[in-house]
C-alpha positions as CSV (number, residue, x, y, z in Angstrom):
1,M,9.8,8.0,9.9
2,D,10.9,8.5,6.6
3,I,10.7,4.7,4.5
4,E,10.3,4.0,1.1
5,F,10.2,0.2,0.2
6,G,10.1,-0.8,-3.5
7,N,11.6,-3.0,-6.0
8,L,13.9,-1.0,-8.9
9,D,12.2,-3.0,-11.5
10,N,9.0,-1.6,-10.8
11,L,10.2,2.8,-10.3
12,D,10.0,5.1,-13.7
13,T,12.9,5.6,-14.7
14,N,11.7,7.7,-17.1
15,G,13.6,5.3,-19.7
16,T,16.8,6.1,-17.7
17,G,17.9,3.8,-14.9
18,W,18.8,6.9,-12.9
19,F,16.5,5.8,-9.4
20,I,19.1,8.3,-7.5
21,G,20.1,11.5,-8.4
22,F,18.6,15.1,-9.2
23,S,15.8,14.4,-11.5
24,D,12.4,14.6,-11.2
25,W,11.7,11.1,-11.2
26,T,13.9,9.6,-8.5
27,K,10.5,11.5,-6.3
28,A,9.1,8.8,-5.0
29,D,6.2,11.5,-4.1
30,P,6.7,14.8,-5.4
31,A,3.7,16.0,-3.0
32,K,6.3,15.5,0.1
33,D,8.8,17.0,1.5
34,V,10.6,14.3,2.5
35,N,12.0,12.2,-1.7
36,L,15.0,9.9,0.0
37,R,16.5,9.3,-3.6
38,F,16.1,12.9,-4.7
39,N,18.5,15.3,-4.6
40,P,18.2,18.3,-6.1
41,H,20.8,19.9,-9.0
42,G,23.9,21.5,-7.2
43,Q,22.7,20.4,-3.7
44,E,25.6,18.7,-2.2
45,F,26.3,16.3,0.1
46,S,29.1,14.7,1.6
47,N,30.4,11.3,3.7
48,L,29.4,8.8,0.6
49,S,29.8,5.2,1.5
50,A,29.0,1.6,-0.4
51,K,29.1,-1.4,1.4
52,W,28.8,-5.0,-0.5
53,M,28.1,-7.1,1.8
54,H,27.4,-11.5,1.2
55,H,24.8,-12.9,3.9
56,I,24.7,-16.0,5.1
57,V,21.8,-17.2,7.7
58,G,22.3,-16.9,11.5
59,E,25.5,-14.1,11.2
60,T,24.1,-11.0,13.9
61,R,26.6,-8.1,12.4
62,G,23.0,-7.0,11.6
63,L,21.9,-6.5,15.9
64,N,23.3,-3.2,17.4
65,K,23.7,-0.6,14.6
66,P,23.6,2.6,15.6
67,I,20.6,5.4,14.9
68,S,21.1,6.4,11.3
69,Y,22.1,9.6,9.7
70,G,22.0,10.8,6.1
71,R,19.8,8.7,4.0
72,T,20.9,5.0,3.4
73,I,19.2,3.0,0.9
74,T,20.1,-1.0,1.1
75,M,19.3,-3.4,-1.9
76,L,19.1,-7.0,-2.8
77,M,21.7,-7.4,-5.8
78,S,21.3,-11.9,-5.7
79,D,18.7,-13.0,-7.2
80,S,17.1,-14.0,-4.2
81,G,17.1,-13.9,-0.5
82,G,15.8,-13.1,2.5
83,F,17.3,-10.0,3.6
84,R,14.6,-8.7,6.6
85,I,15.2,-5.3,8.3
86,E,13.7,-3.7,10.7
87,F,13.3,0.0,11.4
88,S,12.2,1.7,14.9
89,S,11.7,5.3,16.4
90,R,12.8,3.9,19.6
91,P,15.6,2.0,20.5
92,D,13.9,-0.8,22.4
93,F,11.9,-1.3,19.1
94,K,8.5,-1.9,20.8
95,A,5.4,-1.7,18.8
96,P,3.8,0.1,17.6
97,D,7.0,2.2,17.0
98,T,8.2,-0.5,15.0
99,H,8.3,-1.9,11.0
100,N,9.2,-4.5,9.3
101,Y,10.8,-5.1,5.3
102,L,11.8,-8.2,3.3
103,L,14.3,-7.8,0.1
104,E,13.3,-11.2,-1.3
105,K,14.1,-10.7,-5.1
106,R,16.6,-8.7,-6.6
107,G,16.1,-4.9,-7.4
108,D,14.2,-4.8,-4.2
109,F,15.1,-2.5,-2.1
110,I,14.7,0.0,1.6
111,A,15.7,3.4,1.9
112,W,15.7,5.3,5.1
113,G,16.1,8.9,6.3
114,A,17.9,10.3,9.7
115,N,17.2,9.6,13.2
116,V,15.7,5.9,12.5
117,Y,16.7,2.9,14.6
118,H,17.2,-0.1,12.8
119,Q,18.8,-3.5,12.7
120,A,19.0,-6.4,10.4
121,F,18.2,-10.4,10.0
122,V,19.3,-13.1,7.2
123,E,16.8,-15.4,6.5
124,R,17.4,-16.8,3.8
125,E,21.2,-16.1,2.1
126,S,22.1,-12.5,0.5
127,T,23.5,-10.4,-1.1
128,T,23.2,-7.0,-0.7
129,L,24.7,-3.5,-2.0
130,T,24.5,-0.2,0.5
131,M,24.4,3.3,-0.2
132,R,24.4,6.0,2.6
133,W,25.3,9.4,2.0
134,E,24.8,13.0,4.2
135,P,23.1,16.2,1.9
136,S,24.2,19.6,2.3
137,K,21.4,21.6,4.4
138,K,22.4,24.6,2.5
139,L,19.7,23.7,-0.8
140,P,21.4,25.2,-4.3
141,H,20.4,29.0,-5.5
C-alpha cells in the first residue's frame, strides 16, 4: 500500500508552500517510484475532485467505501479534531494488513494511492478537505 502521513507545516516546500505538484520538493522520498504528492511537469491527470466535509462523532458515512483509485489526500482543516482513517489491502480489514492513522491537529494529512481499501471514523468533531485525482499513465517527453 502506498501511504504517506504527516503534517503540512512540517513539509519542506522550499519556501513556496506548494505540497502537491511537479516540483522535486513535493516528493516524499525521491528514491521511491511512487511519490503520491508529485506529478511530473507536463504529465496529465484527470477526474480532479475536492470534498470539504464537517464530521461529527457517530456519523457512519465513512464506512463501506469502495476501493480507491488514482491518488487521494485528506487534510485536517480544523484547529483540532480526531479523524481516523483505516487502510487495508483486504476488504475485510483483518490484521496484519490494516493500518490506522489519526488526523488530530490542523495540517495533519494522509495521502494514499490506488487499490487500497479505506474507512473513516470520527473520534472528535473534525473538518477535512479531501482531494482526489488520477495521474495519466502516459509520461511526458
